[in-house]
Phi, psi and omega in degrees: 000141180245161178263132181223135175262125180223154174270127184231144176294112183300324180293318178296318178298315180300315181296318179296316181297318180292315184295319186252008176067035180272145186266333184227162176297322179299316177300319181295315180294315180299315179300313181297317179296316179296322179295319180290315184286312184276328179050041179238006180290126179297149178286156174286165179301319181296320178295318178297314179296328179293342180277349182304131179089358179251148173106223190294134180250013182289168179246100184298322179298320179294317180296318180296331182283340183282136175051036181273134178259119181278140177290151180295147178289142179284139177256133176246109179276129177280127180242000000 
């Protein structure tokens, strides 16, 4: 790891630290870089809820009903 001096927006750092519970600016920068590079950080609950109503407009029930093969009915012989 190397030491680098950079100019960073203090408000963005503060918001990132508060939002994700980070203790230092270094943690915030490291977290942000990993999130951008790895892109595997789960979304917060608020981010997930914010996606409601966006995206796919298909009808899953309609799709499931097309070309559906029904299983044969079971026969119960009385003996």
